[in-house]
C-alpha positions as CSV (number, residue, x, y, z in Angstrom):
1,M,-6.1,6.2,-5.0
2,K,-3.1,5.9,-7.0
3,T,-2.1,2.4,-8.6
4,P,-0.5,-0.3,-6.9
5,D,2.7,0.2,-8.7
6,E,2.6,4.3,-8.0
7,I,2.0,3.1,-4.4
8,K,4.9,1.0,-4.3
9,K,7.2,3.8,-5.8
10,G,6.1,6.2,-3.5
11,L,6.9,4.1,-0.5
12,E,10.1,3.3,-2.1
13,A,10.8,6.8,-2.4
14,C,9.7,7.7,1.1
15,G,11.9,5.0,2.6
16,T,15.3,6.8,2.8
17,L,16.2,9.4,5.3
18,D,16.4,12.2,2.9
19,G,13.4,11.0,0.6
20,D,13.4,10.8,-2.9
21,C,10.8,13.4,-3.6
22,E,11.7,14.0,-7.1
23,N,10.9,10.4,-8.1
24,C,7.6,9.9,-6.0
25,P,4.5,10.2,-7.6
26,Y,3.0,11.7,-4.6
27,D,5.1,14.6,-4.7
28,D,3.5,18.0,-4.9
29,G,5.7,20.1,-3.3
30,R,3.8,19.8,0.0
31,Q,5.6,17.1,2.0
32,L,3.8,16.2,4.8
33,L,0.5,16.2,2.7
34,C,1.9,13.9,0.1
35,V,3.2,11.4,2.8
36,D,-0.4,11.7,4.5
37,R,-2.0,10.7,1.1
38,L,0.6,7.9,0.5
39,R,-0.3,6.4,3.9
40,K,-3.8,6.8,3.2
41,D,-3.7,5.1,-0.2
42,A,-1.0,2.4,1.1
43,H,-3.7,1.5,3.7
44,A,-6.5,1.5,1.3
45,Y,-4.6,-0.9,-1.0
46,I,-4.0,-3.4,2.0
47,Q,-7.7,-3.5,3.0
48,H,-8.5,-4.0,-0.8
49,L,-6.3,-6.9,-0.8
50,E,-7.4,-8.1,2.5
51,N,-11.0,-8.2,1.2
52,K,-10.1,-10.0,-2.0
53,L,-8.3,-12.8,0.0
54,K,-11.3,-13.0,2.2
55,A,-13.2,-14.1,-0.8
56,Y,-11.0,-17.2,-0.7
57,E,-11.6,-19.8,1.8
58,W,-8.0,-20.0,3.0
59,Y,-7.8,-16.5,4.5
60,E,-7.1,-16.5,8.2
61,G,-7.1,-20.2,8.3
62,E,-10.3,-21.0,7.4
63,N,-10.7,-24.7,6.3
64,A,-7.2,-25.1,7.4
65,D,-7.9,-28.4,8.2
66,E,-8.8,-29.1,4.7
67,N,-5.6,-27.6,3.2
68,T,-3.2,-29.7,5.4
């Protein structure tokens, strides 16, 4: 998995209709494969962040009564 900054840069580059492959850290000349890797990394990073949040009791409203 690439770094969070590389993932964000890749998402920004792919976020336009024509794409900005030249500035994308995932660009390897095979557009469909780089987008697939970007999606997988973005998904893995989101899961990583969710797991970090689960370590805190505030995730998904746990202890919501205590935090209000």
